[in-house]
MARBA-3410 file (N, C-alpha, C, O; in Angstrom, 1 decimal):
116
32.6,8.0,4.4,31.8,9.2,4.6,30.4,9.0,4.4,29.5,9.5,5.1 ~ 30.1,8.3,3.3,28.7,8.0,2.9,27.9,7.3,3.9,26.8,7.7,4.3 ~ 28.6,6.2,4.4,27.9,5.5,5.5,27.6,6.3,6.7,26.6,6.1,7.4 ~ 28.6,7.2,7.0,28.4,8.0,8.3,27.2,8.9,8.1,26.4,9.1,9.0 ~ 27.0,9.5,6.9,25.9,10.3,6.6,24.6,9.6,6.7,23.6,10.1,7.2
24.6,8.3,6.2,23.3,7.5,6.3,23.0,7.1,7.7,21.9,7.1,8.1 ~ 24.0,6.8,8.5,23.8,6.4,9.9,23.3,7.6,10.7,22.4,7.5,11.5 ~ 23.9,8.8,10.3,23.5,10.0,11.1,22.0,10.4,10.7,21.2,10.8,11.5 ~ 21.7,10.2,9.4,20.2,10.5,9.0,19.3,9.5,9.7,18.2,10.0,10.1 ~ 19.6,8.3,9.8,18.8,7.3,10.5,18.7,7.7,12.1,17.6,7.6,12.6
19.8,8.2,12.7,19.8,8.5,14.0,18.9,9.8,14.2,18.2,9.9,15.2 ~ 18.9,10.7,13.3,18.2,11.9,13.4,16.7,11.6,13.3,15.8,12.1,14.0 ~ 16.3,10.6,12.4,14.9,10.3,12.3,14.5,9.5,13.6,13.4,9.8,14.2 ~ 15.3,8.7,14.1,15.0,7.9,15.4,14.9,8.9,16.6,14.1,8.8,17.4 ~ 15.8,9.9,16.6,15.8,10.9,17.7,14.5,11.8,17.7,14.0,12.1,18.7
14.2,12.1,16.4,13.0,12.9,16.3,11.7,12.2,16.7,10.8,12.7,17.4 ~ 11.6,10.9,16.4,10.5,10.0,16.8,10.5,9.9,18.2,9.4,9.9,18.9 ~ 11.7,9.7,18.9,11.8,9.5,20.3,11.4,10.8,21.0,10.7,10.8,22.1 ~ 11.8,12.0,20.4,11.4,13.3,21.0,9.9,13.5,20.9,9.3,14.2,21.8 ~ 9.2,12.9,19.9,7.8,13.1,19.8,7.1,12.4,21.1,6.1,12.9,21.6
7.6,11.3,21.4,7.1,10.6,22.6,7.5,11.1,23.9,6.8,11.2,24.9 ~ 8.8,11.6,24.0,9.4,12.1,25.2,8.7,13.4,25.6,8.4,13.6,26.8 ~ 8.4,14.3,24.7,7.7,15.6,25.0,6.2,15.4,24.9,5.6,16.2,24.2 ~ 5.6,14.5,25.6,4.2,14.2,25.4,3.3,15.4,26.1,2.1,15.4,25.8 ~ 3.9,16.2,26.9,3.2,17.3,27.5,3.1,18.5,26.5,2.4,19.5,26.8
3.9,18.4,25.4,3.9,19.5,24.5,2.7,19.4,23.5,2.1,18.3,23.3 ~ 2.2,20.6,23.0,1.1,20.4,22.1,1.4,19.6,20.9,2.6,19.4,20.5 ~ 0.4,19.0,20.3,0.5,18.0,19.2,1.3,18.7,18.0,2.1,18.1,17.4 ~ 1.0,19.9,17.7,1.6,20.6,16.6,3.1,20.7,16.7,3.8,20.5,15.8 ~ 3.5,21.0,18.0,4.9,21.1,18.3,5.7,19.7,18.1,6.8,19.6,17.6
5.0,18.7,18.6,5.6,17.4,18.5,5.7,16.9,17.1,6.6,16.2,16.7 ~ 4.6,17.2,16.3,4.7,16.8,14.9,5.7,17.6,14.2,6.4,17.1,13.3 ~ 5.9,18.9,14.6,6.9,19.8,14.0,8.3,19.2,14.2,9.1,19.3,13.3 ~ 8.5,18.7,15.4,9.8,18.1,15.7,10.1,17.0,14.7,11.2,16.8,14.2 ~ 9.1,16.1,14.5,9.3,15.0,13.6,9.5,15.5,12.2,10.4,15.0,11.5
8.7,16.4,11.8,8.8,16.9,10.4,10.2,17.5,10.1,10.8,17.3,9.1 ~ 10.7,18.3,11.1,12.0,19.0,11.0,13.1,17.9,11.0,14.0,18.0,10.2 ~ 12.9,16.8,11.8,13.9,15.7,11.8,13.9,15.0,10.4,15.0,14.7,9.9 ~ 12.7,14.8,9.8,12.6,14.2,8.5,13.3,15.1,7.4,14.0,14.6,6.6 ~ 13.0,16.3,7.5,13.6,17.2,6.5,15.1,17.3,6.6,15.8,17.2,5.5
15.7,17.3,7.8,17.1,17.4,7.9,17.7,16.0,7.5,18.7,16.0,6.8 ~ 17.1,14.9,7.9,17.6,13.7,7.5,17.5,13.5,6.0,18.4,12.9,5.4 ~ 16.4,13.9,5.4,16.2,13.8,3.9,17.3,14.7,3.2,17.8,14.3,2.2 ~ 17.7,15.9,3.8,18.7,16.7,3.2,20.0,16.1,3.2,20.8,16.1,2.3 ~ 20.3,15.4,4.4,21.5,14.7,4.7,21.6,13.5,3.7,22.7,13.3,3.1
20.5,12.8,3.5,20.5,11.6,2.6,20.7,12.0,1.2,21.3,11.3,0.4 ~ 20.3,13.3,0.8,20.4,13.7,-0.6,21.9,14.0,-1.0,22.3,14.0,-2.1 ~ 22.7,14.1,0.0,24.1,14.3,-0.2,24.9,13.0,-0.3,26.1,13.1,-0.4 ~ 24.2,11.9,-0.3,24.9,10.6,-0.5,24.6,10.1,-1.9,23.8,10.6,-2.6 ~ 25.4,9.1,-2.3,25.1,8.4,-3.6,23.8,7.6,-3.6,23.1,7.6,-4.7
23.5,7.1,-2.4,22.2,6.4,-2.3,21.0,7.3,-2.5,20.0,7.0,-3.1 ~ 21.2,8.5,-1.9,20.1,9.5,-1.9,20.0,10.1,-3.3,18.9,10.4,-3.7 ~ 21.1,10.3,-4.0,21.1,10.8,-5.3,20.5,9.8,-6.3,19.7,10.1,-7.2 ~ 20.8,8.5,-6.2,20.1,7.5,-7.0,18.6,7.4,-6.7,17.8,7.3,-7.6 ~ 18.3,7.5,-5.4,16.8,7.4,-5.1,16.1,8.6,-5.6,15.0,8.5,-6.2
16.7,9.8,-5.6,16.1,11.0,-6.2,15.9,10.9,-7.7,14.9,11.3,-8.2 ~ 16.9,10.3,-8.4,16.9,10.1,-9.8,15.8,9.1,-10.1,15.2,9.2,-11.2 ~ 15.6,8.1,-9.2,14.5,7.1,-9.5,13.1,7.8,-9.3,12.2,7.5,-10.1 ~ 13.0,8.6,-8.3,11.7,9.4,-8.2,11.4,10.2,-9.3,10.3,10.3,-9.8 ~ 12.4,10.9,-9.8,12.2,11.8,-11.1,11.9,10.9,-12.2,11.0,11.3,-13.0
12.5,9.8,-12.4,12.1,8.9,-13.5,10.7,8.4,-13.3,10.0,8.3,-14.3 ~ 10.4,8.0,-12.1,9.1,7.5,-12.0,8.0,8.6,-12.3,6.9,8.3,-12.8 ~ 8.3,9.8,-11.9,7.4,10.9,-12.2,7.2,11.1,-13.7,6.1,11.4,-14.2 ~ 8.3,11.0,-14.5,8.2,11.1,-15.9,7.4,10.0,-16.4,6.5,10.2,-17.3 ~ 7.5,8.7,-16.0,6.7,7.6,-16.5,5.3,7.8,-16.1,4.4,7.4,-16.9
5.0,8.3,-14.9,3.6,8.6,-14.4,2.8,9.6,-15.3,1.6,9.4,-15.6 ~ 3.7,10.5,-15.8,3.0,11.5,-16.8,2.7,10.9,-18.2,1.9,11.5,-18.9 ~ 3.3,9.7,-18.5,3.0,9.1,-19.7,1.8,8.2,-19.7,1.4,7.6,-20.7 ~ 1.2,8.0,-18.5,0.0,7.1,-18.3,-1.2,7.7,-19.1,-1.4,8.9,-18.9 ~ -1.9,6.9,-19.8,-3.1,7.3,-20.5,-4.3,6.8,-19.6,-4.4,5.6,-19.5
-5.0,7.6,-19.0,-6.1,7.2,-18.2,-7.3,6.9,-19.0,-7.6,7.5,-20.0 ~ -8.1,5.8,-18.6,-9.3,5.5,-19.4,-10.4,6.6,-19.3,-10.5,7.4,-18.3 ~ -11.2,6.7,-20.4,-12.3,7.7,-20.4,-13.4,7.1,-19.4,-13.2,6.0,-18.9 ~ -14.4,7.9,-19.2,-15.5,7.6,-18.3,-16.2,6.3,-18.8,-16.5,5.4,-18.1 ~ -16.5,6.4,-20.1,-17.2,5.3,-20.7,-16.4,4.0,-20.6,-17.0,2.9,-20.3
-15.1,4.0,-20.9,-14.3,2.8,-20.7,-14.3,2.3,-19.4,-14.3,1.1,-19.2 ~ -14.2,3.1,-18.3,-14.1,2.7,-16.9,-15.5,2.1,-16.6,-15.5,1.2,-15.8 ~ -16.5,2.7,-17.0,-17.9,2.1,-16.8,-18.0,0.8,-17.4,-18.5,-0.1,-16.7 ~ -17.6,0.6,-18.6,-17.7,-0.7,-19.3,-16.9,-1.7,-18.6,-17.4,-2.9,-18.4 ~ -15.7,-1.4,-18.2,-14.9,-2.4,-17.5,-15.5,-2.8,-16.2,-15.4,-3.9,-15.8
-16.0,-1.8,-15.5,-16.6,-2.0,-14.2,-17.8,-2.9,-14.4,-18.0,-3.8,-13.5 ~ -18.7,-2.7,-15.4,-19.8,-3.6,-15.5,-19.4,-5.0,-15.9,-19.9,-6.0,-15.5 ~ -18.4,-5.1,-16.8,-17.9,-6.5,-17.1,-17.4,-7.2,-15.8,-17.7,-8.4,-15.7 ~ -16.7,-6.6,-15.0,-16.2,-7.1,-13.7,-17.4,-7.6,-12.9,-17.4,-8.7,-12.4 ~ -18.5,-6.8,-12.8,-19.6,-7.1,-12.0,-20.3,-8.3,-12.5,-20.7,-9.2,-11.8
-20.5,-8.3,-13.9,-21.2,-9.4,-14.5,-20.4,-10.8,-14.3,-21.0,-11.8,-14.1 ~ -19.1,-10.7,-14.4,-18.3,-11.9,-14.3,-18.3,-12.4,-12.8,-18.3,-13.6,-12.6 ~ -18.3,-11.4,-11.9,-18.4,-11.9,-10.4,-19.7,-12.5,-10.2,-19.7,-13.5,-9.5 ~ -20.8,-12.0,-10.8,-22.2,-12.6,-10.6,-22.1,-14.0,-11.3,-22.5,-15.0,-10.6 ~ -21.6,-14.2,-12.5,-21.6,-15.5,-13.1,-20.7,-16.5,-12.3,-21.2,-17.6,-12.0
-19.5,-16.1,-12.0,-18.6,-17.0,-11.2,-19.3,-17.4,-9.8,-19.2,-18.5,-9.4 ~ -19.9,-16.4,-9.2,-20.6,-16.7,-7.9,-21.8,-17.7,-8.1,-22.0,-18.6,-7.3 ~ -22.5,-17.6,-9.2,-23.5,-18.6,-9.5,-22.9,-19.9,-9.8,-23.4,-20.9,-9.4 ~ -21.8,-19.9,-10.5,-21.2,-21.2,-10.8,-20.7,-21.9,-9.6,-20.8,-23.1,-9.4 ~ -20.1,-21.2,-8.7,-19.6,-21.7,-7.4,-20.7,-22.1,-6.5,-20.5,-23.1,-5.8
-21.9,-21.5,-6.6,-23.0,-21.9,-5.8,-23.6,-23.2,-6.3,-23.9,-24.1,-5.5 ~ -23.6,-23.4,-7.7,-24.1,-24.6,-8.2,-23.2,-25.7,-7.9,-23.6,-26.8,-7.5 ~ -21.9,-25.5,-8.1,-20.9,-26.6,-7.7,-21.0,-26.9,-6.2,-20.9,-28.1,-5.9 ~ -21.2,-25.9,-5.4,-21.4,-26.2,-3.9,-22.6,-27.1,-3.7,-22.5,-28.1,-2.9 ~ -23.7,-26.7,-4.3,-25.0,-27.5,-4.1,-24.8,-28.8,-4.6,-25.2,-29.8,-4.0
-24.2,-29.0,-5.8,-24.1,-30.3,-6.4,-23.1,-31.2,-5.5,-23.4,-32.4,-5.3 ~ -22.0,-30.7,-5.1,-21.1,-31.4,-4.2,-21.8,-31.8,-2.8,-21.6,-32.9,-2.3 ~ -22.5,-30.8,-2.3,-23.2,-31.1,-1.1,-24.2,-32.3,-1.2,-24.3,-33.2,-0.4 ~ -25.0,-32.2,-2.4,-25.9,-33.3,-2.7,-25.2,-34.7,-2.9,-25.7,-35.8,-2.5 ~ -24.1,-34.6,-3.6,-23.3,-35.8,-4.0,-22.7,-36.5,-2.6,-22.8,-37.7,-2.4
-22.3,-35.6,-1.8,-21.6,-36.2,-0.5,-22.7,-36.6,0.5,-22.7,-37.8,0.9 ~ -23.6,-35.8,0.8,-24.5,-36.1,1.8,-25.7,-37.0,1.4,-26.1,-37.9,2.2 ~ -26.3,-36.8,0.3,-27.4,-37.5,-0.2,-27.0,-38.9,-0.9,-27.5,-39.9,-0.5 ~ -26.1,-38.9,-1.7,-25.7,-40.1,-2.5,-24.7,-40.9,-1.7,-24.8,-42.1,-1.6 ~ -23.6,-40.3,-1.2,-22.6,-41.1,-0.6,-22.8,-41.5,0.8,-22.6,-42.6,1.1
-23.3,-40.6,1.6,-23.5,-40.8,3.1,-25.0,-41.2,3.4,-25.3,-41.6,4.5 ~ -25.8,-41.0,2.4,-27.3,-41.3,2.6,-27.8,-40.5,3.9,-28.6,-41.1,4.6 ~ -27.4,-39.3,4.1,-27.9,-38.5,5.1,-28.7,-37.4,4.6,-28.3,-36.7,3.8 ~ -29.9,-37.3,5.0,-30.8,-36.3,4.6,-31.3,-35.3,5.7,-31.3,-35.6,6.9 ~ -31.6,-34.0,5.3,-32.2,-33.1,6.3,-31.1,-32.4,7.2,-31.4,-31.9,8.2
-29.9,-32.3,6.7,-28.9,-31.6,7.5,-29.0,-30.1,7.4,-28.3,-29.3,8.0
END
């Protein structure tokens, strides 16, 4: 019975999306409404399965964990952003120096080719 509900929910979603494209002469709001209603019906059907119940429990648990997150203050966010910018500049300069040295070593010292 569980599998039949899941397959039916997937069919409802597929049919609602197909109806969106089939009724292309209908106004956009009506077409989107068909898809929304299909999603709501399929979601309600899925919530009556074990998979749906475990997914809903996961969503509720994730929301509880989200509420425990401590967001950084404005000053902390600004400090971290400045550190990242400074590190990017330093690494960019280091890569530029390495590129210039390797270009010099390959073309000037090894190949004896100047003016490329």
